[in-house]
C-alpha angles and dihedrals in degrees: 000000000000121000118212122209122195125192127183135203117206126195114208133185110225129179116210118186132175095069127151124289123242129204126245091255092062115104117243092239090052092051089047096051095044094044089050092050094046091048090053091048091050092047090048091055090050091053097047106279101287113125098169093097097043115093138158112245104234106299095334100135111113110197117191111202120195116187115202125188116228 
């Protein structure tokens, strides 16, 4: 008798807010990189701490930056 095994990969779009703040002297690329890493870390904590199965699909991270003047 043959046993079949099926696996699946799911791509989700998740919005994560409440990340760090960066100063105006911080380059846009640096903000994007840090925000992406922080978001993955935050998502990992919510999912129980295992980051091994969380990956960015190509360059799919969309980072929205809002600069406010104080």
